ZASETOR-280988 format. One record per residue (C-alpha): residue number from 1; residue in one letter; x, y, z. Coordinates in pm, whole numbers. Layout:
BEGIN
<rec NUM, 'a', <X, Y, Z>> ...
***
This chain:
BEGIN
<rec 1, 'm', <1137, -98, 787>> <rec 2, 't', <768, -14, 815>> <rec 3, 'd', <489, -20, 562>> <rec 4, 'n', <493, 341, 446>> <rec 5, 'd', <873, 343, 431>> <rec 6, 'r', <865, 93, 146>> <rec 7, 'r', <729, 371, -69>> <rec 8, 'r', <944, 660, 54>> <rec 9, 'f', <1126, 701, -275>> <rec 10, 'm', <824, 650, -502>> <rec 11, 'r', <678, 892, -755>> <rec 12, 'v', <344, 851, -920>> <rec 13, 'a', <417, 685, -1253>> <rec 14, 'g', <356, 379, -1458>> <rec 15, 'g', <44, 195, -1554>> <rec 16, 'l', <-100, -136, -1648>> <rec 17, 'l', <142, -334, -1865>> <rec 18, 'a', <11, -436, -2204>> <rec 19, 'a', <-93, -800, -2195>> <rec 20, 'c', <-255, -1033, -2443>> <rec 21, 'l', <-563, -1216, -2321>> <rec 22, 'm', <-518, -1586, -2257>> <rec 23, 'p', <-778, -1842, -2360>> <rec 24, 'a', <-959, -1971, -2052>> <rec 25, 'h', <-848, -2329, -2109>> <rec 26, 'a', <-481, -2226, -2109>> <rec 27, 'r', <-494, -2099, -1752>> <rec 28, 'a', <-465, -2452, -1618>> <rec 29, 'd', <-121, -2468, -1780>> <rec 30, 'l', <25, -2169, -1594>> <rec 31, 'e', <367, -2223, -1445>> <rec 32, 'l', <300, -2209, -1070>> <rec 33, 'q', <480, -2302, -752>> <rec 34, 'q', <215, -2568, -698>> <rec 35, 'a', <-22, -2700, -963>> <rec 36, 'g', <-377, -2581, -915>> <rec 37, 'a', <-287, -2313, -659>> <rec 38, 'l', <-192, -1947, -672>> <rec 39, 'r', <60, -1857, -400>> <rec 40, 'i', <3, -1490, -309>> <rec 41, 'a', <256, -1288, -108>> <rec 42, 'v', <121, -1007, 112>> <rec 43, 'y', <282, -805, 389>> <rec 44, 'a', <230, -923, 746>> <rec 45, 'g', <89, -687, 1009>> <rec 46, 'f', <-23, -435, 748>> <rec 47, 'a', <-383, -350, 833>> <rec 48, 'p', <-615, -278, 661>> <rec 49, 'y', <-441, -443, 365>> <rec 50, 's', <-319, -769, 516>> <rec 51, 'e', <-312, -888, 874>> <rec 52, 'r', <-372, -1239, 1013>> <rec 53, 'g', <-542, -1370, 702>> <rec 54, 'k', <-770, -1071, 651>> <rec 55, 'g', <-759, -740, 468>> <rec 56, 'v', <-801, -581, 126>> <rec 57, 'd', <-491, -736, -33>> <rec 58, 'v', <-584, -1081, 100>> <rec 59, 'a', <-935, -1049, -44>> <rec 60, 'i', <-804, -925, -380>> <rec 61, 'g', <-557, -1214, -401>> <rec 62, 'q', <-832, -1464, -324>> <rec 63, 'a', <-1060, -1306, -585>> <rec 64, 'l', <-785, -1322, -850>> <rec 65, 'a', <-728, -1689, -773>> <rec 66, 'r', <-1101, -1762, -809>> <rec 67, 'r', <-1109, -1587, -1145>> <rec 68, 'l', <-826, -1815, -1262>> <rec 69, 'g', <-992, -2125, -1124>> <rec 70, 'l', <-710, -2175, -874>> <rec 71, 'q', <-690, -2231, -499>> <rec 72, 'a', <-560, -1927, -314>> <rec 73, 'q', <-259, -1979, -86>> <rec 74, 'v', <-190, -1654, 99>> <rec 75, 'a', <163, -1613, 237>> <rec 76, 'e', <212, -1325, 482>> <rec 77, 'f', <573, -1217, 520>> <rec 78, 'p', <760, -951, 720>> <rec 79, 'a', <907, -663, 522>> <rec 80, 'g', <1280, -669, 452>> <rec 81, 'e', <1523, -380, 470>> <rec 82, 't', <1409, -256, 128>> <rec 83, 'm', <1136, -347, -114>> <rec 84, 'n', <1405, -478, -350>> <rec 85, 'd', <1469, -740, -80>> <rec 86, 'd', <1098, -822, -64>> <rec 87, 'l', <1077, -879, -439>> <rec 88, 'r', <1386, -1098, -432>> <rec 89, 'n', <1265, -1304, -135>> <rec 90, 'm', <901, -1339, -236>> <rec 91, 'v', <900, -1329, -617>> <rec 92, 'w', <1208, -1407, -820>> <rec 93, 'r', <1447, -1608, -603>> <rec 94, 'g', <1321, -1698, -258>> <rec 95, 'h', <1466, -1630, 85>> <rec 96, 'y', <1826, -1727, 151>> <rec 97, 'l', <1707, -1926, 453>> <rec 98, 'g', <1501, -2143, 225>> <rec 99, 'g', <1166, -1969, 211>> <rec 100, 'q', <958, -2050, -97>> <rec 101, 'p', <879, -1758, -329>> <rec 102, 'a', <521, -1678, -429>> <rec 103, 'd', <362, -1676, -772>> <rec 104, 'v', <254, -1314, -729>> <rec 105, 'm', <320, -1040, -475>> <rec 106, 'l', <62, -771, -404>> <rec 107, 'h', <101, -411, -287>> <rec 108, 'v', <391, -330, -519>> <rec 109, 'p', <426, 35, -631>> <rec 110, 'v', <368, 64, -1005>> <rec 111, 'd', <651, 303, -1079>> <rec 112, 'l', <866, 309, -1392>> <rec 113, 'e', <1194, 394, -1221>> <rec 114, 'f', <1137, 133, -952>> <rec 115, 'a', <1056, -125, -1220>> <rec 116, 'r', <1377, -45, -1407>> <rec 117, 's', <1577, -117, -1093>> <rec 118, 'n', <1405, -455, -1049>> <rec 119, 'q', <1428, -616, -1390>> <rec 120, 'q', <1396, -967, -1248>> <rec 121, 'v', <1024, -901, -1198>> <rec 122, 'a', <734, -765, -1401>> <rec 123, 'i', <536, -498, -1214>> <rec 124, 'f', <185, -436, -1342>> <rec 125, 'g', <-185, -425, -1259>> <rec 126, 'p', <-241, -108, -1052>> <rec 127, 'y', <-555, -168, -846>> <rec 128, 'h', <-558, 122, -599>> <rec 129, 'l', <-422, 474, -568>> <rec 130, 'e', <-270, 543, -227>> <rec 131, 't', <-214, 901, -112>> <rec 132, 'm', <-70, 1085, 184>> <rec 133, 'a', <-331, 1231, 418>> <rec 134, 'l', <-382, 1412, 746>> <rec 135, 'a', <-631, 1298, 1011>> <rec 136, 'r', <-711, 1596, 1234>> <rec 137, 'r', <-937, 1739, 1501>> <rec 138, 'p', <-1112, 2018, 1305>> <rec 139, 'e', <-1159, 2234, 1613>> <rec 140, 'r', <-781, 2242, 1663>> <rec 141, 'i', <-628, 2193, 1319>> <rec 142, 'p', <-747, 2369, 999>> <rec 143, 'p', <-752, 2188, 661>> <rec 144, 'p', <-400, 2161, 511>> <rec 145, 'q', <-378, 2413, 230>> <rec 146, 'g', <-89, 2562, 35>> <rec 147, 's', <274, 2511, 125>> <rec 148, 'a', <402, 2344, 441>> <rec 149, 'a', <484, 2686, 582>> <rec 150, 'n', <112, 2761, 576>> <rec 151, 'a', <-45, 2417, 627>> <rec 152, 'f', <186, 2276, 893>> <rec 153, 'e', <288, 2588, 1086>> <rec 154, 'v', <18, 2496, 1339>> <rec 155, 'f', <232, 2201, 1446>> <rec 156, 't', <489, 2434, 1595>> <rec 157, 'r', <224, 2459, 1870>> <rec 158, 'e', <18, 2138, 1837>> <rec 159, 'k', <142, 1782, 1853>> <rec 160, 'i', <116, 1555, 1551>> <rec 161, 'g', <155, 1176, 1535>> <rec 162, 'a', <326, 956, 1277>> <rec 163, 'e', <427, 594, 1240>> <rec 164, 'l', <794, 543, 1318>> <rec 165, 'd', <1039, 520, 1026>> <rec 166, 't', <792, 616, 756>> <rec 167, 'h', <764, 874, 481>> <rec 168, 'a', <533, 1074, 709>> <rec 169, 's', <781, 1067, 996>> <rec 170, 'd', <1074, 1164, 775>> <rec 171, 'f', <878, 1453, 630>> <rec 172, 'l', <769, 1591, 967>> <rec 173, 'l', <1117, 1573, 1115>> <rec 174, 'h', <1279, 1766, 831>> <rec 175, 'v', <1017, 2006, 693>> <rec 176, 'l', <1039, 2374, 791>> <rec 177, 'n', <1406, 2322, 880>> <rec 178, 'g', <1314, 2086, 1162>> <rec 179, 'r', <1091, 2334, 1345>> <rec 180, 'l', <822, 2069, 1405>> <rec 181, 'r', <1058, 1808, 1548>> <rec 182, 'd', <971, 1866, 1915>> <rec 183, 'n', <599, 1823, 1847>> <rec 184, 'v', <623, 1501, 1643>> <rec 185, 'v', <509, 1197, 1843>> <rec 186, 'h', <602, 855, 1706>> <rec 187, 'f', <397, 536, 1727>> <rec 188, 'r', <458, 177, 1622>> <rec 189, 't', <142, 168, 1413>> <rec 190, 'i', <-124, 399, 1275>> <rec 191, 'p', <-394, 238, 1497>> <rec 192, 'e', <-182, 323, 1803>> <rec 193, 'a', <-158, 682, 1680>> <rec 194, 'a', <-535, 691, 1632>> <rec 195, 'e', <-588, 572, 1990>> <rec 196, 'a', <-356, 845, 2117>> <rec 197, 'm', <-547, 1104, 1917>> <rec 198, 's', <-877, 980, 2064>> <rec 199, 'r', <-727, 1045, 2408>> <rec 200, 'g', <-625, 1397, 2308>> <rec 201, 'e', <-251, 1329, 2317>> <rec 202, 'v', <-203, 1452, 1959>> <rec 203, 'a', <-421, 1682, 1749>> <rec 204, 'a', <-347, 1513, 1414>> <rec 205, 'v', <-184, 1212, 1251>> <rec 206, 'l', <0, 1209, 918>> <rec 207, 'g', <-1, 885, 715>> <rec 208, 't', <-153, 714, 413>> <rec 209, 'y', <-520, 779, 344>> <rec 210, 't', <-629, 416, 347>> <rec 211, 'q', <-457, 337, 677>> <rec 212, 'l', <-597, 651, 838>> <rec 213, 'e', <-946, 579, 705>> <rec 214, 'a', <-936, 232, 861>> <rec 215, 'a', <-783, 341, 1192>> <rec 216, 'f', <-1026, 630, 1251>> <rec 217, 'r', <-1339, 454, 1124>> <rec 218, 's', <-1493, 428, 1471>> <rec 219, 'i', <-1355, 753, 1615>> <rec 220, 'q', <-1595, 1046, 1599>> <rec 221, 'g', <-1511, 1407, 1515>> <rec 222, 'v', <-1209, 1344, 1291>> <rec 223, 'a', <-1154, 1489, 943>> <rec 224, 'i', <-922, 1321, 694>> <rec 225, 'd', <-775, 1532, 413>> <rec 226, 't', <-539, 1435, 134>> <rec 227, 'v', <-209, 1622, 151>> <rec 228, 's', <-29, 1774, -144>> <rec 229, 'm', <233, 2043, -109>> <rec 230, 'p', <558, 2138, -284>> <rec 231, 'e', <773, 2028, 10>> <rec 232, 'm', <630, 1674, 16>> <rec 233, 'r', <821, 1479, -246>> <rec 234, 'v', <583, 1183, -256>> <rec 235, 't', <209, 1244, -222>> <rec 236, 'g', <56, 949, -409>> <rec 237, 'w', <139, 623, -584>> <rec 238, 'p', <-51, 341, -759>> <rec 239, 'i', <-17, -4, -605>> <rec 240, 'g', <-23, -322, -810>> <rec 241, 'm', <145, -662, -825>> <rec 242, 'a', <461, -837, -939>> <rec 243, 'v', <555, -1174, -1088>> <rec 244, 'k', <882, -1313, -1222>> <rec 245, 'a', <992, -1129, -1534>> <rec 246, 'd', <960, -1441, -1749>> <rec 247, 's', <613, -1532, -1616>> <rec 248, 't', <441, -1359, -1907>> <rec 249, 'a', <149, -1602, -1922>> <rec 250, 'l', <75, -1554, -1552>> <rec 251, 'a', <100, -1175, -1585>> <rec 252, 's', <-146, -1185, -1875>> <rec 253, 'a', <-390, -1404, -1684>> <rec 254, 'l', <-372, -1187, -1372>> <rec 255, 's', <-415, -869, -1579>> <rec 256, 'e', <-733, -1004, -1735>> <rec 257, 'a', <-859, -1133, -1400>> <rec 258, 'l', <-805, -788, -1246>> <rec 259, 'a', <-987, -624, -1539>> <rec 260, 'e', <-1280, -859, -1476>> <rec 261, 'l', <-1285, -767, -1107>> <rec 262, 'q', <-1299, -400, -1206>> <rec 263, 'r', <-1568, -446, -1472>> <rec 264, 's', <-1790, -652, -1241>> <rec 265, 'g', <-1762, -409, -951>> <rec 266, 'e', <-1612, -678, -728>> <rec 267, 'l', <-1295, -475, -674>> <rec 268, 'd', <-1493, -176, -549>> <rec 269, 'q', <-1699, -408, -330>> <rec 270, 'i', <-1388, -550, -163>> <rec 271, 'f', <-1291, -203, -46>> <rec 272, 'r', <-1648, -125, 65>> <rec 273, 'd', <-1660, -450, 261>> <rec 274, 'h', <-1359, -325, 458>> <rec 275, 'g', <-1514, 20, 511>> <rec 276, 'l', <-1265, 183, 275>> <rec 277, 't', <-1269, 414, -26>> <rec 278, 'h', <-1140, 260, -348>> <rec 279, 'r', <-957, 499, -580>> <rec 280, 'l', <-847, 379, -922>> <rec 281, 'p', <-504, 504, -1035>> 
***
């Protein structure tokens, strides 16, 4: 399962859970996997969010730990078959092979229906709005407007790239009764798709805005447009974090720490430092 696929079934919903502010001195008494440290779970191989100790999610986790006066311990983990598996393995139980769970997991969709199906965790703290987008060569592909019949008809003639086994891939293979299927080119990652587009092998790439923005940062002559059309079931979702359902004190502390990052401008700066656009949900 790839990164975008974790959010295939998501709808934009939810918001920051109500949380009482904790006194600063009480934060030392948080129930943690290891005293004095905040263990932060992030996805492995998920640029620009988290890859080899770097990325937006890594930086946000480290900033949250600093706000709580804790040492940051970042744990990168491979995605499971479903995000339910990820929450079980990294938040509320631990991996069946003995892997230690984290105190908090980042990049969790803040969605009411998803939260109801995962009552062992508390999902809260939306810190970024992710959206579907199209990176395109403007001289070959017009801006996506209107329905798929209008916006994507061009891909009956032009080739379009997508990451394998993602929401984007699934959409392209099935929209317009499968008429685009022969012109959909699959890649392991969005950066690989970007490289192919720079070589002229595809005229556009469909994916999430943040991943496209990162992948095409150094490639000239590319436009990136958000995509919203009736045929695309999921076009945007807020991403936040999750802790064990009974870790109310930790959720409160993290909520306040995130609010401080937003008020100070540090959250915006983290995205700017990675050359990315921060969008609040």
